[in-house]
C-alpha positions in Angstrom: 114.0 135.4 126.6 113.4 131.8 127.6 111.4 129.6 125.3 109.5 126.4 126.2 108.0 123.6 124.2 104.2 123.8 123.7 102.3 121.8 126.3 99.9 120.2 123.8 101.4 118.3 120.9 101.1 119.9 117.5 99.9 117.6 114.7 100.9 117.9 111.0 100.2 116.0 107.8 102.8 115.0 105.2 102.4 115.6 101.5 101.0 112.7 99.5 103.5 110.2 98.1 103.2 106.8 96.5 102.0 104.1 98.9 104.6 101.4 99.6 102.0 98.7 100.3 99.1 99.1 97.8 99.9 99.9 94.1 98.3 102.9 92.5 97.5 104.6 95.8 98.9 107.6 97.6 99.8 107.8 101.3 99.9 110.6 103.9 101.0 110.5 107.5 99.7 112.4 110.5 102.6 113.1 112.8 103.8 115.0 115.8 107.2 115.6 117.5 108.3 113.4 120.3 110.3 115.5 122.6 110.7 116.9 126.1 110.3 115.4 129.6 106.9 114.0 128.7 108.0 112.0 125.7 107.5 108.6 127.4 103.9 109.5 128.4 103.1 110.7 124.9 104.7 107.7 123.2 102.8 105.3 125.5 99.5 106.9 124.9 99.7 107.4 121.1 101.2 103.9 120.6 97.9 102.5 122.0 96.1 104.6 119.4 97.8 103.2 116.3 100.9 105.5 116.2 104.4 104.4 115.5 107.8 106.0 116.4 110.5 106.9 113.9 113.4 108.7 115.7 111.9 111.8 117.3 108.5 111.6 115.5 105.3 109.7 116.2 103.2 109.1 113.1 100.1 107.3 111.9 98.8 106.8 108.3 96.1 109.3 107.4 95.3 108.7 103.8 92.5 110.4 101.9 91.7 107.3 99.8 91.6 104.5 102.4 92.2 103.4 105.9 93.9 100.1 105.1 96.9 100.5 107.4 95.9 99.0 110.7 98.2 99.0 113.7 98.8 95.4 114.9 99.8 93.9 118.2 100.0 90.4 119.7 98.2 89.7 123.0 100.8 87.7 124.9 98.3 85.8 127.0 96.3 84.9 123.9 99.2 83.8 121.8 99.8 80.1 121.0 102.6 79.2 118.6 101.6 77.1 115.6 103.5 73.9 114.7 105.5 75.9 112.1 106.4 78.5 114.7 107.5 75.9 117.2 109.8 74.5 114.5 111.2 78.0 113.9 111.9 78.4 117.7 113.7 75.0 117.7 115.8 75.9 114.6 117.0 79.0 116.2 117.6 77.7 119.7 121.4 78.0 119.2 121.2 81.8 118.8 122.2 84.0 121.7 120.2 87.1 122.5 121.9 90.3 123.7 120.0 93.5 124.7 121.8 96.8 125.0 121.1 100.5 124.9 120.2 102.1 121.6 123.7 102.4 120.2 124.6 101.6 116.6 127.7 99.5 115.6 129.5 98.7 112.4 128.4 95.0 112.6 124.8 96.1 112.8 125.2 98.4 109.8 126.9 95.7 107.7 124.0 93.4 108.4 121.5 96.2 107.7 123.1 96.8 104.3 123.2 93.1 103.4 119.5 92.9 104.4 118.4 95.9 102.4 120.4 95.0 99.3 118.8 91.5 99.3 115.2 92.3 100.4 114.5 96.0 99.8 117.0 97.3 97.2 114.4 99.6 95.7 112.8 100.7 99.0 112.7 104.0 100.7 115.6 103.1 103.0 117.9 101.8 100.2 120.2 104.8 100.2 120.7 105.1 103.9 124.4 105.4 104.9 126.0 104.7 108.2 125.1 108.1 109.6 121.5 107.7 108.7 121.5 104.2 110.3 123.1 105.6 113.5 120.4 108.3 113.6 117.6 105.7 113.2 119.0 103.7 116.1 120.3 106.4 118.5 117.9 109.3 118.1 115.3 108.2 120.6 114.0 110.3 123.5 112.4 107.3 125.2 113.4 103.9 126.6 114.7 101.9 123.6 116.8 98.8 123.3 118.8 97.1 120.5 118.3 93.4 120.7 120.9 91.3 118.8 120.8 87.6 117.9 124.2 86.0 117.3 125.4 82.6 116.3 128.1 81.8 118.9 129.8 79.1 116.8 130.2 81.3 113.8 130.7 84.4 115.9 128.4 86.2 113.5 125.5 88.6 114.0 122.4 87.1 112.5 119.5 89.4 113.4 118.8 92.8 115.1 115.7 94.6 116.3 115.3 98.1 117.5 112.7 97.8 120.3 110.9 100.4 122.4 109.8 99.5 125.9 106.3 100.8 126.5 104.3 100.7 129.7 102.1 97.9 128.3 104.4 96.1 125.9 107.3 96.0 123.5 107.2 97.9 120.2 109.3 96.4 117.4 110.4 99.6 115.7 112.6 98.0 113.0 114.1 94.6 112.5 116.6 93.2 110.0 118.4 89.9 109.6 120.7 87.8 107.5 119.0 86.9 104.1 121.5 84.1 103.6 119.7 81.6 105.9 116.1 81.7 104.8 115.3 78.3 106.3 115.8 79.8 109.8 112.8 82.3 109.3 114.7 84.9 111.4 112.0 87.6 111.0 109.4 85.3 112.4 111.8 84.1 115.1 112.4 87.6 116.4 108.7 88.2 116.8 108.3 84.9 118.6 111.2 85.8 120.9 109.8 89.2 121.6 106.6 87.6 122.8 108.7 85.5 125.2 110.6 88.6 126.4 107.3 90.4 127.0 105.9 87.4 128.8 109.0 87.3 131.1 108.7 91.0 131.8 105.0 90.8 132.6 104.1 93.0 129.6 100.8 92.2 127.8 101.5 93.1 124.2 104.0 93.1 121.4 103.4 95.9 118.8 104.3 94.9 115.3 103.6 98.0 113.2 101.0 97.9 110.5 99.0 95.2 108.9 97.6 96.1 105.5 94.8 94.0 103.8 95.7 93.2 100.2 99.5 93.7 100.8 101.7 90.7 100.5 104.5 92.5 102.3 102.4 92.5 105.5 100.7 89.1 105.2 103.1 87.4 107.5 101.7 89.2 110.6 98.3 87.5 110.2 100.0 84.1 111.0 100.4 85.0 114.7 97.6 84.0 117.0 96.4 86.5 119.5 96.7 89.3 116.9 94.7 92.5 117.5 94.1 95.4 115.2 93.5 99.1 116.0 90.3 100.0 114.1 87.6 102.6 114.6 89.2 103.9 117.8 89.8 100.7 119.6 91.6 97.3 119.5 89.7 94.3 118.2 90.7 90.6 117.7 91.9 89.8 114.2 89.4 88.2 111.9 89.7 86.7 108.5 91.8 88.9 106.1 88.9 89.5 103.7 86.9 91.0 106.6 88.8 94.2 106.1 88.2 94.9 102.4 86.0 97.9 103.4 89.0 99.7 104.8 90.4 100.1 101.3 87.3 102.1 100.2 87.8 105.9 99.8 84.8 106.6 102.2 86.4 104.6 105.0 88.6 107.4 106.3 87.6 110.4 108.4 88.6 114.0 107.7 92.0 115.1 109.2 90.3 117.5 111.7 88.1 114.7 113.0 91.1 112.3 113.3 93.0 114.9 115.4 90.0 115.7 117.5 89.5 112.1 118.4 93.1 111.5 119.6 93.2 111.1 123.4 96.2 112.9 124.9 97.8 112.2 128.3 98.2 114.8 131.0 101.7 116.2 130.1 101.9 118.7 133.0 103.6 116.3 135.4 
């Protein structure tokens, strides 16, 4: 008997676990599988509704206690670099960018381990081995790229970003960089360079993942002009950080059934 994938995506919710952004809170994720010939269509549609990709899964925070995690993107046309960001671009002008298909290398993994050990030694990815890393990079059913930044004089890989190419922008799935040159602000530089890549490609947005009010880990994203947040079913320009305190309230989130019912799905039949 021949089996086929269900036409409509099936959504599930993870079990509660400690929130990595706000202490004392629990997080859940709403998720669906990303597979089949219509994977690109589904990824494009759900990315515009606050979802993120992790390998073959699309997910969005769906916590019972708050709705603080807000998907963030930069509007390329509205973006203007600050003085500090202009200095960051200048400091990294010597780096060479190389984009390739989603394929993991030993040099990438070595840099990834150095980054994790220095910045996220107690994080959820701390125990990832080379096979886990390869899966993170290579298990993608959509159009993904690995963008490397190297120092040609030192012949050394300095920064890497796994990037998805959407129909309306670039999605920075995961980035890591050398922690040994903090003055170069490599994390900021990669975002700035992705804005430039999107501009050159005629793509209007750069998706950054989630911004969380009250989380110092996510505070850097609010430094980019042209920032937009997905909130209450639509994208809105970023306001002052304290404007979003209500999203931490337990009554700020809708029941799971309502959240799923309000997801707009593309026509996956063609």
